[in-house]
C-alpha positions as CSV (number, residue, x, y, z in Angstrom):
1,X,-28.9,28.7,148.3
2,X,-32.6,29.9,149.4
3,X,-35.4,26.6,148.6
4,X,-38.1,29.3,148.6
5,X,-40.7,29.6,146.2
6,X,-40.0,31.9,143.5
7,X,-43.1,33.2,141.5
8,X,-42.3,36.0,138.9
9,X,-39.3,37.4,140.8
10,X,-41.2,37.4,143.9
11,X,-39.8,34.8,147.0
12,X,-42.3,32.9,149.3
13,X,-41.1,31.2,152.2
14,X,-43.7,28.7,152.2
15,X,-44.4,26.0,149.5
16,X,-47.9,25.9,150.7
17,X,-50.7,28.2,149.6
18,X,-54.1,28.3,151.2
19,X,-57.6,29.5,150.8
20,X,-60.1,31.4,152.8
21,X,-63.8,29.6,152.2
22,X,-65.8,27.0,153.8
23,X,-64.1,28.0,157.4
24,X,-66.7,27.9,160.4
25,X,-65.8,31.4,161.3
26,X,-63.4,34.1,160.1
27,X,-61.8,33.5,163.6
28,X,-61.1,30.2,162.7
29,X,-59.5,31.1,159.2
30,X,-57.1,33.3,160.8
31,X,-56.1,30.7,163.4
32,X,-55.7,27.8,160.4
33,X,-53.4,30.5,158.5
34,X,-51.1,31.0,161.1
35,X,-50.9,27.3,161.8
36,X,-50.3,26.3,158.0
37,X,-47.2,28.4,157.9
38,X,-48.2,29.8,154.7
39,X,-47.5,33.4,153.6
40,X,-49.6,33.4,150.4
41,X,-53.7,33.1,150.9
42,X,-56.0,33.4,147.9
43,X,-59.3,35.0,147.8
44,X,-62.3,34.7,145.9
45,X,-63.3,38.0,144.5
46,X,-66.8,37.5,143.7
47,X,-67.5,36.1,146.9
48,X,-65.9,39.2,149.3
49,X,-67.3,42.3,150.2
50,X,-65.0,45.0,148.5
51,X,-67.3,47.8,148.8
52,X,-68.9,48.4,151.8
53,X,-66.5,49.3,154.6
54,X,-69.3,49.6,157.3
55,X,-69.9,45.5,156.9
56,X,-67.5,42.6,158.1
57,X,-65.5,40.8,155.4
58,X,-62.8,38.3,155.8
59,X,-60.3,40.7,154.7
60,X,-60.5,41.9,157.9
61,X,-59.2,38.7,159.2
62,X,-56.1,38.7,156.7
63,X,-53.0,40.4,158.2
64,X,-51.6,41.7,154.9
65,X,-48.1,42.3,156.5
66,X,-47.9,38.6,157.0
67,X,-49.9,37.4,154.1
68,X,-49.5,38.3,150.5
69,X,-53.1,38.2,148.7
70,X,-53.8,36.4,145.5
71,X,-57.0,37.1,144.3
72,X,-59.0,34.6,142.4
73,X,-61.9,34.1,139.9
74,X,-63.8,31.5,141.1
75,X,-67.2,31.3,140.1
76,X,-66.3,32.6,136.6
77,X,-67.4,30.7,133.5
78,X,-66.3,32.8,130.7
79,X,-63.0,34.8,130.0
80,X,-64.7,37.8,129.8
81,X,-66.3,37.5,133.2
82,X,-62.8,36.3,134.5
83,X,-60.8,39.5,132.8
84,X,-63.6,41.8,134.6
85,X,-63.2,40.2,137.9
86,X,-59.6,40.5,138.0
87,X,-59.4,43.8,136.9
88,X,-62.0,44.5,139.7
89,X,-59.9,43.0,142.1
90,X,-56.7,45.4,141.0
91,X,-59.2,48.5,140.8
92,X,-59.7,47.9,144.6
93,X,-56.2,47.6,145.5
94,X,-55.9,43.9,146.2
95,X,-53.4,42.8,143.6
96,X,-52.0,42.8,139.8
97,X,-51.6,39.0,140.7
98,X,-54.6,36.5,139.8
99,X,-55.2,32.8,140.3
100,X,-57.0,32.5,137.0
101,X,-60.2,30.3,136.9
102,X,-62.3,29.9,133.8
103,X,-64.5,26.7,134.6
104,X,-66.2,25.1,131.8
105,X,-68.7,22.6,133.6
106,X,-71.0,23.5,136.5
107,X,-70.8,19.8,137.8
108,X,-67.4,18.6,137.9
109,X,-65.7,22.4,137.8
110,X,-62.9,21.7,135.4
111,X,-61.4,24.2,133.6
112,X,-62.6,25.9,130.1
113,X,-58.9,25.3,128.4
114,X,-59.8,27.7,125.4
115,X,-61.3,30.7,127.7
116,X,-58.7,30.0,130.1
117,X,-55.9,30.3,127.5
118,X,-57.8,33.5,125.8
119,X,-58.3,35.1,129.6
120,X,-54.1,34.3,130.4
121,X,-53.3,36.3,126.8
122,X,-55.4,39.5,127.8
123,X,-54.4,39.7,131.3
124,X,-50.5,38.8,130.7
125,X,-50.6,42.0,128.3
126,X,-52.4,43.9,131.0
127,X,-49.8,43.6,133.4
128,X,-51.2,40.7,135.6
129,X,-49.0,37.9,137.1
130,X,-51.3,35.0,136.1
131,X,-51.5,31.9,137.7
132,X,-54.0,29.8,135.7
133,X,-55.7,26.5,137.2
134,X,-55.9,23.8,134.6
135,X,-55.9,20.3,134.1
136,X,-53.1,17.8,133.9
137,X,-52.4,18.4,130.1
138,X,-48.8,19.1,129.4
139,X,-49.6,20.3,126.2
140,X,-52.2,22.9,127.2
141,X,-49.7,23.8,130.0
142,X,-47.2,24.9,127.6
143,X,-49.5,27.2,125.3
144,X,-50.5,28.9,128.9
145,X,-46.8,29.6,129.3
146,X,-46.4,30.9,125.8
147,X,-49.4,33.2,126.5
148,X,-47.9,34.7,129.7
149,X,-48.6,32.7,132.6
150,X,-46.2,32.9,135.4
151,X,-46.9,29.5,136.9
152,X,-49.3,26.6,136.0
153,X,-51.7,25.0,138.6
154,X,-52.9,21.7,137.5
155,X,-55.4,19.9,139.4
156,X,-54.8,16.7,141.5
157,X,-58.5,15.8,141.5
158,X,-61.6,18.1,141.0
159,X,-62.1,21.1,143.2
160,X,-62.8,20.3,146.7
161,X,-63.3,16.3,146.2
162,X,-60.2,15.2,148.7
163,X,-59.5,12.4,146.3
164,X,-55.8,13.3,146.2
165,X,-53.5,12.8,143.2
166,X,-55.3,10.9,140.6
167,X,-52.9,10.7,137.7
168,X,-49.3,10.9,139.2
169,X,-48.0,9.8,135.9
170,X,-49.3,13.3,134.1
171,X,-48.0,15.3,137.1
172,X,-45.0,13.5,136.7
173,X,-44.4,14.1,132.8
174,X,-45.6,18.1,133.5
175,X,-42.6,18.2,136.2
176,X,-40.2,16.8,133.5
177,X,-41.2,18.9,130.7
178,X,-42.1,22.3,132.5
179,X,-39.0,24.1,134.0
180,X,-39.7,27.6,132.6
181,X,-42.4,28.2,135.1
182,X,-43.4,27.2,138.6
183,X,-45.6,24.0,138.9
184,X,-48.3,24.3,141.7
185,X,-50.8,21.3,142.2
186,X,-54.3,23.1,142.7
187,X,-57.4,21.2,144.0
188,X,-58.0,17.8,145.1
189,X,-55.9,17.2,148.0
190,X,-57.6,15.6,150.9
191,X,-55.0,14.8,153.9
192,X,-51.4,15.7,154.1
193,X,-50.5,12.5,152.5
194,X,-52.0,13.8,149.4
195,X,-50.1,17.0,150.0
196,X,-46.6,14.9,150.4
197,X,-47.2,13.0,147.3
198,X,-47.9,16.2,145.0
199,X,-44.5,17.5,146.3
200,X,-42.7,14.2,146.1
201,X,-43.6,14.4,142.5
202,X,-41.7,17.3,142.2
203,X,-44.5,20.2,142.6
204,X,-42.9,23.5,143.3
205,X,-46.1,24.2,145.6
206,X,-49.4,22.9,146.6
207,X,-52.4,25.1,146.9
208,X,-55.4,23.7,149.2
209,X,-58.7,25.1,150.8
210,X,-61.5,22.4,151.6
211,X,-58.8,20.0,153.0
212,X,-58.0,22.0,155.8
213,X,-61.3,24.0,156.1
214,X,-63.7,20.9,156.2
215,X,-61.2,19.0,158.4
216,X,-62.7,18.0,161.8
217,X,-59.9,19.9,163.4
218,X,-59.0,22.6,160.9
219,X,-56.2,24.1,163.1
220,X,-54.4,20.4,163.6
221,X,-55.1,19.8,159.6
222,X,-53.4,23.1,158.9
223,X,-50.1,22.4,160.8
224,X,-50.1,18.7,159.3
225,X,-50.4,20.4,155.8
226,X,-47.3,22.6,156.5
227,X,-45.2,19.7,157.7
228,X,-46.5,17.3,154.9
229,X,-45.5,20.2,152.3
230,X,-42.1,20.7,153.7
231,X,-41.6,16.6,154.0
232,X,-42.6,15.8,150.5
233,X,-40.0,18.7,149.3
234,X,-37.3,17.3,151.3
235,X,-38.1,13.6,149.9
236,X,-38.3,14.8,146.3
237,X,-34.5,16.9,146.8
238,X,-33.3,14.0,148.5
239,X,-34.1,11.5,145.6
240,X,-36.1,8.3,146.5
241,X,-34.6,4.9,146.7
242,X,-35.4,2.6,143.5
243,X,-38.3,0.1,143.7
244,X,-37.4,-3.5,143.5
245,X,-39.2,-6.5,143.1
246,X,-37.1,-8.5,145.3
247,X,-35.7,-7.9,148.9
248,X,-32.6,-6.2,149.4
249,X,-30.8,-6.6,152.9
250,X,-30.4,-3.9,155.3
251,X,-27.0,-5.0,156.2
252,X,-25.2,-6.3,152.9
253,X,-23.0,-9.5,153.3
254,X,-19.9,-7.8,151.7
255,X,-17.2,-7.8,154.4
256,X,-18.5,-10.2,156.7
257,X,-16.2,-12.9,157.9
258,X,-17.2,-16.4,157.6
259,X,-17.0,-18.5,161.0
């Protein structure tokens, strides 16, 4: 059976989703996308040139025959703003999918749960495949699913912080509780081990941007993230050994002949 990521009936070969911001150049961004092995790329609708075809756009550096574009509503602080942005992305032909962000606080960039829920309801009814960025709250995640979300995307840590998974317990509870839709860790990953931890906790995928774009060698980090996501997924499927307080001999004494 395929172990590919399935969202709303669409299959993705990679469980890593990457972004498009903060790169030193569009050329570097394109190289990192290739090195990551990802086949879904998220694009901030409000930060990209969608209308003036005479000017350079990051979209010119994304091969849409290889990458599925996931528009996002970054920098939207109200449900209405996020809804308008998603509608604009669909109108210009980007996608009827949306990584939905409704930000509630400018300093932490934590989501506004009330606005996020309202926007999810509206966009789901408008025919969008909605992937909401949310906090690691299982109760709110259930509400989002009931509102029509095709996945839930809890943060590991604040956006762009690079702190890694800060509340493994909440993510573990979300994994045990949420089975109807994919669980994709979004925000806070800083290095490959963070991505592996998220996947070992049972996440169906990881979305990241800053961890790759701000690395000293972004292309190498993109490849590291590819391998980390794959390794974490394999480890989760394999099932780790139990943790023990005391030592347990690697070579059991059972069957050893005394001399």
